[in-house]
N, CA and C atoms as an extended XYZ file, in Angstrom:
588
Properties=species:S:1:pos:R:3:atomname:S:1:resname:S:1:resid:I:1 pbc="F F F"
N        19.329        3.790      -46.430 N   MET     1
C        19.867        3.246      -45.197 CA  MET     1
C        18.798        2.372      -44.548 C   MET     1
N        19.222        1.247      -44.023 N   ASP     2
C        18.318        0.336      -43.334 CA  ASP     2
C        17.690        1.039      -42.123 C   ASP     2
N        16.360        0.936      -41.965 N   PRO     3
C        15.698        1.639      -40.851 CA  PRO     3
C        16.214        1.237      -39.470 C   PRO     3
N        16.595       -0.025      -39.307 N   ASN     4
C        17.097       -0.453      -37.999 CA  ASN     4
C        18.493        0.094      -37.726 C   ASN     4
N        19.285        0.271      -38.774 N   VAL     5
C        20.599        0.900      -38.612 CA  VAL     5
C        20.399        2.389      -38.313 C   VAL     5
N        19.472        3.014      -39.029 N   GLN     6
C        19.181        4.428      -38.806 CA  GLN     6
C        18.674        4.671      -37.387 C   GLN     6
N        17.971        3.701      -36.830 N   LEU     7
C        17.458        3.828      -35.463 CA  LEU     7
C        18.593        4.024      -34.455 C   LEU     7
N        19.766        3.488      -34.767 N   MET     8
C        20.920        3.629      -33.859 CA  MET     8
C        21.336        5.092      -33.690 C   MET     8
N        20.999        5.938      -34.662 N   ILE     9
C        21.294        7.371      -34.551 CA  ILE     9
C        20.592        7.955      -33.326 C   ILE     9
N        19.459        7.379      -32.969 N   TYR    10
C        18.705        7.834      -31.800 CA  TYR    10
C        19.019        7.015      -30.557 C   TYR    10
N        19.220        5.717      -30.737 N   VAL    11
C        19.410        4.818      -29.598 CA  VAL    11
C        20.736        5.083      -28.879 C   VAL    11
N        21.812        5.277      -29.622 N   ILE    12
C        23.131        5.447      -28.991 CA  ILE    12
C        23.178        6.691      -28.099 C   ILE    12
N        22.774        7.892      -28.581 N   PRO    13
C        22.774        9.039      -27.662 CA  PRO    13
C        21.802        8.848      -26.496 C   PRO    13
N        20.675        8.194      -26.766 N   LEU    14
C        19.702        7.959      -25.702 CA  LEU    14
C        20.305        7.091      -24.597 C   LEU    14
N        21.029        6.055      -24.974 N   LEU    15
C        21.673        5.196      -23.972 CA  LEU    15
C        22.748        5.955      -23.195 C   LEU    15
N        23.502        6.800      -23.892 N   ILE    16
C        24.523        7.609      -23.209 CA  ILE    16
C        23.853        8.550      -22.206 C   ILE    16
N        22.800        9.237      -22.645 N   GLY    17
C        22.079       10.129      -21.746 CA  GLY    17
C        21.480        9.384      -20.566 C   GLY    17
N        20.923        8.204      -20.830 N   PHE    18
C        20.329        7.393      -19.769 CA  PHE    18
C        21.371        6.984      -18.734 C   PHE    18
N        22.535        6.541      -19.206 N   LEU    19
C        23.598        6.155      -18.264 CA  LEU    19
C        24.075        7.353      -17.447 C   LEU    19
N        24.058        8.531      -18.057 N   MET    20
C        24.502        9.729      -17.342 CA  MET    20
C        23.541       10.127      -16.223 C   MET    20
N        22.238        9.875      -16.392 N   VAL    21
C        21.292       10.270      -15.347 CA  VAL    21
C        21.239        9.258      -14.207 C   VAL    21
N        21.741        8.062      -14.438 N   LEU    22
C        21.746        7.044      -13.385 CA  LEU    22
C        22.878        7.290      -12.392 C   LEU    22
N        22.734        6.813      -11.152 N   PRO    23
C        23.824        6.964      -10.177 CA  PRO    23
C        25.135        6.315      -10.640 C   PRO    23
N        25.053        5.249      -11.420 N   ILE    24
C        26.258        4.582      -11.919 CA  ILE    24
C        27.030        5.471      -12.896 C   ILE    24
N        26.364        6.506      -13.421 N   GLY    25
C        27.023        7.430      -14.342 CA  GLY    25
C        28.207        8.136      -13.720 C   GLY    25
N        28.177        8.297      -12.396 N   ARG    26
C        29.292        8.931      -11.688 CA  ARG    26
C        30.584        8.159      -11.967 C   ARG    26
N        30.503        6.836      -11.940 N   THR    27
C        31.677        5.990      -12.178 CA  THR    27
C        32.028        5.929      -13.659 C   THR    27
N        31.013        5.753      -14.495 N   ILE    28
C        31.249        5.582      -15.935 CA  ILE    28
C        31.851        6.825      -16.572 C   ILE    28
N        31.370        7.994      -16.173 N   PHE    29
C        31.781        9.239      -16.826 CA  PHE    29
C        32.753       10.069      -15.989 C   PHE    29
N        33.356        9.473      -14.963 N   ALA    30
C        34.285       10.207      -14.088 CA  ALA    30
C        35.473       10.768      -14.861 C   ALA    30
N        35.922       10.063      -15.872 N   SER    31
C        37.106       10.506      -16.616 CA  SER    31
C        36.848       11.789      -17.417 C   SER    31
N        35.574       12.119      -17.667 N   PHE    32
C        35.244       13.319      -18.436 CA  PHE    32
C        35.273       14.591      -17.595 C   PHE    32
N        35.308       14.445      -16.263 N   SER    33
C        35.214       15.637      -15.408 CA  SER    33
C        36.422       16.558      -15.555 C   SER    33
N        37.563       16.036      -16.011 N   GLY    34
C        38.738       16.879      -16.221 CA  GLY    34
C        38.571       17.804      -17.412 C   GLY    34
N        38.009       17.293      -18.503 N   SER    35
C        37.846       18.104      -19.715 CA  SER    35
C        36.502       18.840      -19.752 C   SER    35
N        35.503       18.306      -19.055 N   ILE    36
C        34.187       18.956      -18.981 CA  ILE    36
C        33.873       19.154      -17.499 C   ILE    36
N        34.217       20.315      -16.949 N   PRO    37
C        34.067       20.534      -15.503 CA  PRO    37
C        32.657       20.285      -14.965 C   PRO    37
N        31.650       20.557      -15.768 N   THR    38
C        30.267       20.338      -15.328 CA  THR    38
C        30.021       18.881      -14.953 C   THR    38
N        30.745       17.979      -15.603 N   MET    39
C        30.568       16.549      -15.338 CA  MET    39
C        31.094       16.161      -13.958 C   MET    39
N        31.817       17.045      -13.309 N   GLY    40
C        32.377       16.742      -12.002 CA  GLY    40
C        31.352       16.726      -10.885 C   GLY    40
N        30.195       17.331      -11.105 N   SER    41
C        29.157       17.327      -10.072 CA  SER    41
C        28.000       16.432      -10.505 C   SER    41
N        27.317       15.920       -9.530 N   GLU    42
C        26.145       15.074       -9.805 CA  GLU    42
C        25.097       15.875      -10.573 C   GLU    42
N        24.834       17.085      -10.127 N   ARG    43
C        23.843       17.939      -10.779 CA  ARG    43
C        24.215       18.180      -12.243 C   ARG    43
N        25.464       18.538      -12.497 N   GLY    44
C        25.900       18.828      -13.859 CA  GLY    44
C        25.804       17.626      -14.770 C   GLY    44
N        26.241       16.464      -14.272 N   ARG    45
C        26.196       15.247      -15.088 CA  ARG    45
C        24.759       14.854      -15.418 C   ARG    45
N        23.879       14.915      -14.428 N   VAL    46
C        22.484       14.537      -14.674 CA  VAL    46
C        21.827       15.529      -15.631 C   VAL    46
N        22.116       16.817      -15.504 N   PHE    47
C        21.576       17.802      -16.444 CA  PHE    47
C        22.039       17.501      -17.874 C   PHE    47
N        23.321       17.223      -18.049 N   ILE    48
C        23.831       16.924      -19.399 CA  ILE    48
C        23.164       15.669      -19.951 C   ILE    48
N        23.062       14.641      -19.127 N   GLY    49
C        22.404       13.403      -19.559 CA  GLY    49
C        20.950       13.622      -19.921 C   GLY    49
N        20.268       14.453      -19.148 N   LEU    50
C        18.859       14.726      -19.410 CA  LEU    50
C        18.676       15.538      -20.687 C   LEU    50
N        19.581       16.470      -20.939 N   ILE    51
C        19.522       17.237      -22.196 CA  ILE    51
C        19.713       16.306      -23.393 C   ILE    51
N        20.692       15.410      -23.310 N   ILE    52
C        20.927       14.441      -24.393 CA  ILE    52
C        19.703       13.548      -24.586 C   ILE    52
N        19.128       13.092      -23.482 N   THR    53
C        17.945       12.232      -23.532 CA  THR    53
C        16.771       12.943      -24.196 C   THR    53
N        16.522       14.189      -23.812 N   CYS    54
C        15.408       14.948      -24.394 CA  CYS    54
C        15.637       15.228      -25.879 C   CYS    54
N        16.874       15.513      -26.254 N   LEU    55
C        17.184       15.717      -27.679 CA  LEU    55
C        16.926       14.441      -28.481 C   LEU    55
N        17.371       13.302      -27.949 N   ALA    56
C        17.160       12.026      -28.646 CA  ALA    56
C        15.667       11.706      -28.728 C   ALA    56
N        14.927       11.945      -27.644 N   GLY    57
C        13.483       11.700      -27.657 CA  GLY    57
C        12.764       12.589      -28.651 C   GLY    57
N        13.161       13.859      -28.714 N   MET    58
C        12.560       14.783      -29.658 CA  MET    58
C        12.867       14.360      -31.099 C   MET    58
N        14.113       13.980      -31.353 N   ALA    59
C        14.506       13.582      -32.706 CA  ALA    59
C        13.762       12.330      -33.168 C   ALA    59
N        13.667       11.323      -32.306 N   VAL    60
C        12.976       10.090      -32.711 CA  VAL    60
C        11.476       10.340      -32.844 C   VAL    60
N        10.929       11.269      -32.085 N   SER    61
C         9.509       11.620      -32.237 CA  SER    61
C         9.265       12.308      -33.577 C   SER    61
N        10.173       13.205      -33.963 N   PHE    62
C        10.062       13.826      -35.289 CA  PHE    62
C        10.181       12.765      -36.385 C   PHE    62
N        11.033       11.766      -36.173 N   GLN    63
C        11.174       10.690      -37.152 CA  GLN    63
C         9.868        9.918      -37.297 C   GLN    63
N         9.201        9.611      -36.178 N   THR    64
C         7.929        8.890      -36.272 CA  THR    64
C         6.858        9.752      -36.949 C   THR    64
N         6.899       11.052      -36.711 N   LEU    65
C         5.960       11.956      -37.397 CA  LEU    65
C         6.222       11.948      -38.900 C   LEU    65
N         7.494       11.948      -39.273 N   TRP    66
C         7.853       11.892      -40.697 CA  TRP    66
C         7.407       10.566      -41.316 C   TRP    66
N         7.617        9.463      -40.581 N   ILE    67
C         7.187        8.144      -41.079 CA  ILE    67
C         5.676        8.150      -41.299 C   ILE    67
N         4.946        8.730      -40.351 N   SER    68
C         3.490        8.810      -40.462 CA  SER    68
C         3.088        9.581      -41.725 C   SER    68
N         3.769       10.689      -41.982 N   SER    69
C         3.464       11.491      -43.178 CA  SER    69
C         3.792       10.727      -44.449 C   SER    69
N         4.914       10.024      -44.436 N   LYS    70
C         5.323        9.264      -45.618 CA  LYS    70
C         4.323        8.153      -45.925 C   LYS    70
N         3.859        7.476      -44.890 N   ILE    71
C         2.893        6.394      -45.083 CA  ILE    71
C         1.562        6.943      -45.583 C   ILE    71
N         1.144        8.105      -45.067 N   SER    72
C        -0.124        8.693      -45.508 CA  SER    72
C        -0.074        9.098      -46.984 C   SER    72
N         1.139        9.292      -47.520 N   GLU    73
C         1.301        9.621      -48.931 CA  GLU    73
C         1.439        8.381      -49.796 C   GLU    73
N         1.362        7.190      -49.177 N   GLY    74
C         1.423        5.942      -49.933 CA  GLY    74
C         2.783        5.282      -49.948 C   GLY    74
N         3.765        5.836      -49.254 N   GLY    75
C         5.091        5.236      -49.214 CA  GLY    75
C         5.225        4.257      -48.068 C   GLY    75
N         6.439        3.755      -47.904 N   ASN    76
C         6.731        2.913      -46.743 CA  ASN    76
C         8.140        3.218      -46.269 C   ASN    76
N         8.429        2.824      -45.040 N   PHE    77
C         9.731        3.132      -44.461 CA  PHE    77
C        10.389        1.889      -43.888 C   PHE    77
N         9.687        1.198      -43.021 N   CYS    78
C        10.311        0.025      -42.396 CA  CYS    78
C         9.353       -1.152      -42.335 C   CYS    78
N         8.596       -1.351      -43.419 N   ALA    79
C         7.666       -2.471      -43.462 CA  ALA    79
C         8.438       -3.785      -43.471 C   ALA    79
N         7.911       -4.756      -42.737 N   SER    80
C         8.533       -6.075      -42.734 CA  SER    80
C         7.481       -7.108      -42.386 C   SER    80
N         7.853       -8.360      -42.577 N   ASN    81
C         6.948       -9.455      -42.246 CA  ASN    81
C         7.166       -9.950      -40.824 C   ASN    81
N         8.061       -9.310      -40.099 N   SER    82
C         8.342       -9.747      -38.727 CA  SER    82
C         7.474       -8.955      -37.746 C   SER    82
N         7.667       -9.235      -36.482 N   ILE    83
C         6.909       -8.535      -35.436 CA  ILE    83
C         7.318       -7.069      -35.352 C   ILE    83
N         8.564       -6.744      -35.779 N   LEU    84
C         9.033       -5.358      -35.790 CA  LEU    84
C         8.638       -4.702      -37.110 C   LEU    84
N         7.688       -3.810      -37.058 N   SER    85
C         7.255       -3.119      -38.271 CA  SER    85
C         6.637       -1.781      -37.892 C   SER    85
N         7.459       -0.736      -37.963 N   CYS    86
C         6.935        0.581      -37.590 CA  CYS    86
C         5.877        1.046      -38.579 C   CYS    86
N         5.948        0.624      -39.841 N   ASP    87
C         4.940        1.026      -40.821 CA  ASP    87
C         3.552        0.525      -40.433 C   ASP    87
N         3.475       -0.729      -39.968 N   ASP    88
C         2.175       -1.282      -39.590 CA  ASP    88
C         1.587       -0.569      -38.378 C   ASP    88
N         2.438       -0.174      -37.445 N   VAL    89
C         1.953        0.496      -36.233 CA  VAL    89
C         1.646        1.963      -36.526 C   VAL    89
N         2.626        2.677      -37.082 N   ILE    90
C         2.445        4.110      -37.327 CA  ILE    90
C         1.452        4.364      -38.453 C   ILE    90
N         1.364        3.433      -39.392 N   GLY    91
C         0.453        3.603      -40.520 CA  GLY    91
C        -0.987        3.220      -40.226 C   GLY    91
N        -1.251        2.714      -39.025 N   ASN    92
C        -2.610        2.316      -38.665 CA  ASN    92
C        -3.396        3.564      -38.250 C   ASN    92
N        -4.347        4.007      -39.088 N   PRO    93
C        -5.057        5.260      -38.782 CA  PRO    93
C        -5.899        5.186      -37.507 C   PRO    93
N        -6.295        3.992      -37.103 N   GLU    94
C        -7.115        3.846      -35.903 CA  GLU    94
C        -6.314        4.098      -34.629 C   GLU    94
N        -5.013        3.771      -34.669 N   TYR    95
C        -4.194        3.851      -33.472 CA  TYR    95
C        -3.121        4.937      -33.518 C   TYR    95
N        -2.838        5.502      -34.676 N   ASN    96
C        -1.706        6.421      -34.810 CA  ASN    96
C        -1.979        7.844      -34.341 C   ASN    96
N        -3.211        8.159      -34.024 N   THR    97
C        -3.515        9.517      -33.584 CA  THR    97
C        -4.176        9.492      -32.208 C   THR    97
N        -4.019       10.589      -31.488 N   ASP    98
C        -4.633       10.628      -30.162 CA  ASP    98
C        -6.155       10.664      -30.322 C   ASP    98
N        -6.884       10.053      -29.383 N   PRO    99
C        -8.340        9.918      -29.539 CA  PRO    99
C        -9.131       11.218      -29.378 C   PRO    99
N        -8.504       12.293      -28.906 N   PHE   100
C        -9.248       13.526      -28.660 CA  PHE   100
C        -9.135       14.541      -29.793 C   PHE   100
N        -7.908       14.755      -30.271 N   PHE   101
C        -7.683       15.809      -31.261 CA  PHE   101
C        -7.280       15.276      -32.637 C   PHE   101
N        -6.979       13.997      -32.719 N   GLY   102
C        -6.578       13.408      -33.990 CA  GLY   102
C        -5.170       13.780      -34.423 C   GLY   102
N        -4.322       14.178      -33.473 N   ILE   103
C        -2.939       14.561      -33.776 CA  ILE   103
C        -2.075       13.300      -33.741 C   ILE   103
N        -1.187       13.110      -34.720 N   PRO   104
C        -0.306       11.936      -34.698 CA  PRO   104
C         0.539       11.906      -33.421 C   PRO   104
N         0.734       10.709      -32.890 N   TRP   105
C         1.491       10.563      -31.641 CA  TRP   105
C         2.913       11.083      -31.778 C   TRP   105
N         3.503       10.960      -32.969 N   GLY   106
C         4.851       11.480      -33.178 CA  GLY   106
C         4.913       12.985      -32.981 C   GLY   106
N         3.890       13.700      -33.429 N   GLY   107
C         3.834       15.148      -33.243 CA  GLY   107
C         3.680       15.520      -31.779 C   GLY   107
N         2.850       14.769      -31.072 N   ILE   108
C         2.676       15.018      -29.634 CA  ILE   108
C         3.991       14.767      -28.909 C   ILE   108
N         4.661       13.663      -29.254 N   GLY   109
C         5.953       13.350      -28.628 CA  GLY   109
C         6.985       14.429      -28.884 C   GLY   109
N         7.017       14.944      -30.115 N   ALA   110
C         7.985       15.993      -30.454 CA  ALA   110
C         7.733       17.260      -29.635 C   ALA   110
N         6.465       17.627      -29.472 N   VAL   111
C         6.129       18.820      -28.680 CA  VAL   111
C         6.489       18.596      -27.210 C   VAL   111
N         6.138       17.426      -26.677 N   VAL   112
C         6.423       17.135      -25.264 CA  VAL   112
C         7.924       17.144      -25.003 C   VAL   112
N         8.698       16.484      -25.862 N   PHE   113
C        10.148       16.468      -25.649 CA  PHE   113
C        10.759       17.858      -25.836 C   PHE   113
N        10.159       18.691      -26.690 N   SER   114
C        10.635       20.075      -26.824 CA  SER   114
C        10.403       20.845      -25.528 C   SER   114
N         9.249       20.636      -24.920 N   ILE   115
C         8.952       21.281      -23.637 CA  ILE   115
C         9.913       20.772      -22.562 C   ILE   115
N        10.127       19.453      -22.538 N   LEU   116
C        11.054       18.877      -21.552 CA  LEU   116
C        12.467       19.421      -21.747 C   LEU   116
N        12.875       19.585      -23.001 N   LEU   117
C        14.196       20.133      -23.283 CA  LEU   117
C        14.289       21.573      -22.777 C   LEU   117
N        13.233       22.357      -22.990 N   TYR   118
C        13.215       23.731      -22.483 CA  TYR   118
C        13.323       23.747      -20.960 C   TYR   118
N        12.542       22.919      -20.291 N   LEU   119
C        12.569       22.865      -18.826 CA  LEU   119
C        13.958       22.473      -18.322 C   LEU   119
N        14.570       21.513      -18.990 N   THR   120
C        15.893       21.035      -18.576 CA  THR   120
C        16.968       22.075      -18.829 C   THR   120
N        17.014       22.579      -20.047 N   TYR   121
C        18.088       23.506      -20.417 CA  TYR   121
C        18.022       24.794      -19.607 C   TYR   121
N        16.819       25.345      -19.482 N   SER   122
C        16.710       26.602      -18.726 CA  SER   122
C        17.057       26.381      -17.256 C   SER   122
N        16.665       25.246      -16.684 N   SER   123
C        17.017       24.954      -15.282 CA  SER   123
C        18.515       24.742      -15.118 C   SER   123
N        19.148       24.165      -16.127 N   SER   124
C        20.594       23.941      -16.031 CA  SER   124
C        21.371       25.248      -16.086 C   SER   124
N        20.826       26.240      -16.767 N   LYS   125
C        21.500       27.532      -16.882 CA  LYS   125
C        21.296       28.416      -15.652 C   LYS   125
N        20.180       28.250      -14.975 N   GLU   126
C        19.873       29.030      -13.772 CA  GLU   126
C        19.428       28.076      -12.653 C   GLU   126
N        20.315       27.192      -12.209 N   PRO   127
C        19.892       26.142      -11.262 CA  PRO   127
C        19.413       26.654       -9.911 C   PRO   127
N        19.781       27.871       -9.532 N   ASN   128
C        19.357       28.403       -8.233 CA  ASN   128
C        18.247       29.445       -8.347 C   ASN   128
N        17.689       29.588       -9.523 N   ALA   129
C        16.559       30.507       -9.697 CA  ALA   129
C        15.343       29.953       -8.955 C   ALA   129
N        14.462       30.842       -8.560 N   ASP   130
C        13.263       30.431       -7.821 CA  ASP   130
C        12.408       29.449       -8.620 C   ASP   130
N        12.347       29.627       -9.929 N   TRP   131
C        11.493       28.801      -10.769 CA  TRP   131
C        12.118       27.455      -11.140 C   TRP   131
N        13.419       27.278      -10.920 N   ALA   132
C        14.101       26.054      -11.350 CA  ALA   132
C        13.505       24.820      -10.678 C   ALA   132
N        13.232       24.893       -9.395 N   SER   133
C        12.660       23.725       -8.712 CA  SER   133
C        11.267       23.409       -9.255 C   SER   133
N        10.507       24.452       -9.613 N   SER   134
C         9.182       24.219      -10.211 CA  SER   134
C         9.317       23.545      -11.567 C   SER   134
N        10.289       23.978      -12.372 N   TYR   135
C        10.505       23.371      -13.689 CA  TYR   135
C        10.849       21.887      -13.566 C   TYR   135
N        11.669       21.555      -12.575 N   LEU   136
C        12.037       20.155      -12.375 CA  LEU   136
C        10.816       19.331      -11.965 C   LEU   136
N         9.951       19.920      -11.162 N   LYS   137
C         8.714       19.227      -10.777 CA  LYS   137
C         7.797       19.067      -11.984 C   LYS   137
N         7.664       20.118      -12.806 N   TYR   138
C         6.826       20.025      -14.007 CA  TYR   138
C         7.330       18.910      -14.918 C   TYR   138
N         8.647       18.841      -15.088 N   GLY   139
C         9.223       17.788      -15.921 CA  GLY   139
C         8.953       16.399      -15.359 C   GLY   139
N         9.043       16.276      -14.045 N   THR   140
C         8.771       14.990      -13.402 CA  THR   140
C         7.312       14.599      -13.605 C   THR   140
N         6.392       15.537      -13.399 N   TYR   141
C         4.968       15.237      -13.550 CA  TYR   141
C         4.616       14.919      -14.999 C   TYR   141
N         5.198       15.677      -15.927 N   LEU   142
C         4.900       15.472      -17.350 CA  LEU   142
C         5.395       14.102      -17.822 C   LEU   142
N         6.602       13.729      -17.429 N   THR   143
C         7.122       12.414      -17.835 CA  THR   143
C         6.376       11.287      -17.133 C   THR   143
N         5.931       11.526      -15.885 N   PHE   144
C         5.136       10.507      -15.203 CA  PHE   144
C         3.800       10.312      -15.919 C   PHE   144
N         3.173       11.393      -16.351 N   ALA   145
C         1.920       11.289      -17.111 CA  ALA   145
C         2.149       10.521      -18.412 C   ALA   145
N         3.357       10.628      -18.947 N   GLY   146
C         3.692        9.892      -20.164 CA  GLY   146
C         3.605        8.382      -19.999 C   GLY   146
N         3.740        7.889      -18.772 N   PHE   147
C         3.627        6.441      -18.539 CA  PHE   147
C         2.241        5.917      -18.923 C   PHE   147
N         1.211        6.723      -18.696 N   PHE   148
C        -0.143        6.302      -19.049 CA  PHE   148
C        -0.316        6.249      -20.563 C   PHE   148
N         0.277        7.205      -21.254 N   VAL   149
C         0.230        7.205      -22.720 CA  VAL   149
C         1.022        6.016      -23.255 C   VAL   149
N         2.187        5.751      -22.672 N   ILE   150
C         2.993        4.607      -23.095 CA  ILE   150
C         2.206        3.317      -22.912 C   ILE   150
N         1.539        3.162      -21.772 N   ALA   151
C         0.749        1.954      -21.514 CA  ALA   151
C        -0.328        1.774      -22.577 C   ALA   151
N        -0.983        2.868      -22.950 N   MET   152
C        -2.018        2.797      -23.978 CA  MET   152
C        -1.423        2.420      -25.333 C   MET   152
N        -0.289        3.014      -25.684 N   LEU   153
C         0.329        2.725      -26.981 CA  LEU   153
C         0.870        1.297      -27.044 C   LEU   153
N         1.412        0.807      -25.942 N   VAL   154
C         1.873       -0.595      -25.905 CA  VAL   154
C         0.678       -1.531      -26.049 C   VAL   154
N        -0.451       -1.166      -25.445 N   TYR   155
C        -1.678       -1.960      -25.607 CA  TYR   155
C        -2.090       -1.990      -27.081 C   TYR   155
N        -2.002       -0.839      -27.764 N   TYR   156
C        -2.310       -0.797      -29.188 CA  TYR   156
C        -1.400       -1.741      -29.973 C   TYR   156
N        -0.115       -1.716      -29.659 N   GLU   157
C         0.822       -2.605      -30.350 CA  GLU   157
C         0.466       -4.068      -30.083 C   GLU   157
N         0.083       -4.359      -28.856 N   PHE   158
C        -0.326       -5.725      -28.504 CA  PHE   158
C        -1.547       -6.135      -29.323 C   PHE   158
N        -2.492       -5.216      -29.478 N   GLU   159
C        -3.694       -5.490      -30.273 CA  GLU   159
C        -3.341       -5.777      -31.729 C   GLU   159
N        -2.355       -5.048      -32.268 N   MET   160
C        -1.955       -5.229      -33.667 CA  MET   160
C        -1.019       -6.411      -33.855 C   MET   160
N        -0.360       -6.840      -32.793 N   GLY   161
C         0.614       -7.925      -32.909 CA  GLY   161
C         1.907       -7.475      -33.565 C   GLY   161
N         2.175       -6.188      -33.522 N   LYS   162
C         3.390       -5.608      -34.111 CA  LYS   162
C         4.036       -4.667      -33.105 C   LYS   162
N         5.345       -4.460      -33.253 N   ILE   163
C         6.081       -3.538      -32.396 CA  ILE   163
C         6.751       -2.497      -33.281 C   ILE   163
N         6.581       -1.236      -32.911 N   CYS   164
C         7.249       -0.140      -33.611 CA  CYS   164
C         8.528        0.183      -32.843 C   CYS   164
N         9.660       -0.137      -33.449 N   GLN   165
C        10.933        0.065      -32.764 CA  GLN   165
C        11.240        1.551      -32.546 C   GLN   165
N        10.758        2.415      -33.416 N   TYR   166
C        10.956        3.860      -33.239 CA  TYR   166
C        10.095        4.367      -32.073 C   TYR   166
N         8.857        3.870      -32.008 N   CYS   167
C         7.975        4.257      -30.902 CA  CYS   167
C         8.544        3.781      -29.571 C   CYS   167
N         9.064        2.561      -29.551 N   THR   168
C         9.646        2.005      -28.331 CA  THR   168
C        10.830        2.839      -27.872 C   THR   168
N        11.607        3.355      -28.801 N   THR   169
C        12.733        4.230      -28.461 CA  THR   169
C        12.228        5.515      -27.812 C   THR   169
N        11.160        6.080      -28.354 N   ALA   170
C        10.574        7.287      -27.759 CA  ALA   170
C        10.025        6.992      -26.362 C   ALA   170
N         9.426        5.817      -26.191 N   HIS   171
C         8.915        5.431      -24.870 CA  HIS   171
C        10.062        5.323      -23.866 C   HIS   171
N        11.148        4.711      -24.296 N   PHE   172
C        12.313        4.574      -23.413 CA  PHE   172
C        12.882        5.953      -23.067 C   PHE   172
N        12.849        6.877      -24.031 N   ALA   173
C        13.336        8.238      -23.764 CA  ALA   173
C        12.497        8.902      -22.681 C   ALA   173
N        11.190        8.662      -22.687 N   ASN   174
C        10.331        9.229      -21.649 CA  ASN   174
C        10.690        8.648      -20.276 C   ASN   174
N        10.929        7.346      -20.231 N   ILE   175
C        11.292        6.704      -18.964 CA  ILE   175
C        12.617        7.257      -18.450 C   ILE   175
N        13.597        7.370      -19.352 N   ALA   176
C        14.903        7.913      -18.966 CA  ALA   176
C        14.773        9.365      -18.502 C   ALA   176
N        13.926       10.145      -19.188 N   ALA   177
C        13.721       11.546      -18.801 CA  ALA   177
C        13.056       11.625      -17.431 C   ALA   177
N        12.114       10.726      -17.162 N   PHE   178
C        11.485       10.716      -15.839 CA  PHE   178
C        12.524       10.479      -14.744 C   PHE   178
N        13.404        9.516      -14.969 N   ILE   179
C        14.449        9.228      -13.983 CA  ILE   179
C        15.332       10.454      -13.778 C   ILE   179
N        15.714       11.103      -14.880 N   GLY   180
C        16.553       12.294      -14.782 CA  GLY   180
C        15.867       13.431      -14.043 C   GLY   180
N        14.622       13.721      -14.392 N   PHE   181
C        13.894       14.795      -13.708 CA  PHE   181
C        13.677       14.462      -12.236 C   PHE   181
N        13.330       13.220      -11.951 N   PHE   182
C        13.092       12.823      -10.570 CA  PHE   182
C        14.364       12.950       -9.737 C   PHE   182
N        15.495       12.516      -10.296 N   ARG   183
C        16.761       12.619       -9.575 CA  ARG   183
C        17.140       14.079       -9.337 C   ARG   183
N        16.941       14.924      -10.342 N   LEU   184
C        17.248       16.344      -10.167 CA  LEU   184
C        16.308       17.007       -9.164 C   LEU   184
N        15.035       16.612       -9.202 N   MET   185
C        14.082       17.180       -8.251 CA  MET   185
C        14.489       16.820       -6.818 C   MET   185
N        14.869       15.562       -6.603 N   ARG   186
C        15.309       15.132       -5.272 CA  ARG   186
C        16.618       15.810       -4.871 C   ARG   186
N        17.515       15.931       -5.820 N   LEU   187
C        18.802       16.581       -5.555 CA  LEU   187
C        18.587       18.056       -5.198 C   LEU   187
N        17.636       18.689       -5.889 N   ASN   188
C        17.325       20.093       -5.632 CA  ASN   188
C        16.786       20.304       -4.213 C   ASN   188
N        16.144       19.296       -3.679 N   GLU   189
C        15.588       19.369       -2.329 CA  GLU   189
C        16.625       19.064       -1.252 C   GLU   189
N        17.831       18.665       -1.664 N   SER   190
C        18.871       18.295       -0.696 CA  SER   190
C        19.957       19.372       -0.623 C   SER   190
N        20.864       19.184        0.306 N   LYS   191
C        21.985       20.110        0.471 CA  LYS   191
C        23.063       19.909       -0.594 C   LYS   191
N        22.979       18.815       -1.333 N   GLU   192
C        23.983       18.494       -2.350 CA  GLU   192
C        23.785       19.266       -3.649 C   GLU   192
N        22.690       20.005       -3.772 N   TRP   193
C        22.388       20.722       -5.015 CA  TRP   193
C        23.535       21.638       -5.433 C   TRP   193
N        24.159       22.317       -4.503 N   ASN   194
C        25.247       23.249       -4.822 CA  ASN   194
C        26.619       22.690       -4.488 C   ASN   194
N        26.726       21.364       -4.391 N   THR   195
C        28.015       20.733       -4.140 CA  THR   195
C        28.741       20.523       -5.453 C   THR   195
N        29.993       20.971       -5.500 N   TYR   196
C        30.796       20.816       -6.734 CA  TYR   196
C        32.011       19.976       -6.473 C   TYR   196
C-alpha cells in the first residue's frame, strides 16, 4: 500500500476527532446526538473527540516507531525524491532520537499519547471525581509542553530540507489534543460541566 494512502488511516479519524473538540463540532455532529446520547452534551462530544484524537496520535506514533525500526534494519518505507520523505527524516540517526536518552521520537510519542488517552478515558468515565479536574490539567500541561518538542522537530526537518508526513500528523494530533484538554479544563471550571 502506498505510504501516503496508508497515512489516511490516521488522518481521517484525527480530523474527525479534531472537529469534535472544536466549538463548531456542536453543529457538525448534532445529528449524532439521537443515536449517541453522549454527543448531546458539549462535555460528551469533546471527550469522544479527544479519545479519537489520542488514539489516532498513538497509532501514528507507533507507525513512526515501526518505520524507524524498519529503516535501522536496512529497509525503506516512504523514501522519495520530493520534500515529503519520512524515511529521510525518521532514518536520520542524528535527529530521530531524543538528545537525552536516545529514545526514538516515535516511541516517546506513543507513550505520551497512551498517557493522554488514559487521562481522557478515565476522566470521561468519572467526570465528577475529585481527580478528574487534575487529569484535565495534566493533559493540558503535557500537550502544551509538546509544542516545544514540535518546534524542535520542525527545526530538524527544516535543517534536513525534508518533511515527514507521519511526524506532521503526530504533531497535529498533539495540537488537537491540547485544544480538547484545554476546552474540557475550562468547561470543568464552569457551571456547564454537568449540563446535558
